[in-house]
N, C-alpha and C positions, 0 to 999 in steps of 0.2 A: 167549485173547481178544486180549491185547496183541500177541502174535506174529502173529495173523491180521491185525490192523489194520496192523501194520508191513509185512507182505507185500503187502497191498492198496496201501499208499502206494508201495511200491517198484515195483509193477506200473504204477501210474498215472504215476509219474515216468519209468519206462522208456518208456512210450507217448509221453509228452511229448518225451523226448529223440529218439525216432525221428521224430516230426513235425518237430522243429527241424532234424534232420539233412537231411530231405527239403527243407525250405525253404532251408536253407543251400546245398544242391547246386544248386537252381534259381537262387538269387541269384548263385552263383559263375559259372554259365553266362551269366547276364545281364551280369554284370560283365565277363566276357571279351569279349563282343560290344561292350559300350560302350567298353572300352579299345581294341579294334581300330578302332572308328569314330573315337575321339578321336585315335589315332595317325595315321590317314589324314588327318584334318582338319589336324593339326599339319603334316604334310608339304605339304598344299596351301597353307596359310598361309605356310609357309617359302618355297615356290617363288614365290608371289605377292609376298612381301616382297622377294625377290631381284630379281624383275623390276622392281619399283618402284625399288629402290636403283640398278639399272642405268640406269633412265630419268631419275633425278634430275639427273645432270650434264648430260644433253641438254636437260632442261627449263631448267636454269640458263643454258645457252648461248643458248637460244632467247629467254629473257627479256632477256638482254643485247642480243641482236641487235634485238629488238623496240624496246627503249629507244633504241638507236642510230638506228633508222629514224625514230622519233618525233622525236628531236633534229634529224635532218637536214631534216625537213619544216617 
């Protein structure tokens, strides 16, 4: 009787492990997709940041020129 109960528990546990493995596989695929999306977004943000950084010096010069024009009038 005890042996039979133990075997039943092992079968139940084995079934639970198989279910968890299936869930894990699905979550790993989802994680891979999310990581790819995040990496693409990081590249876009990096490119946009670089554009902004290149524009900042021009913006500063324009501000100085605008201030000089205001002083002249």
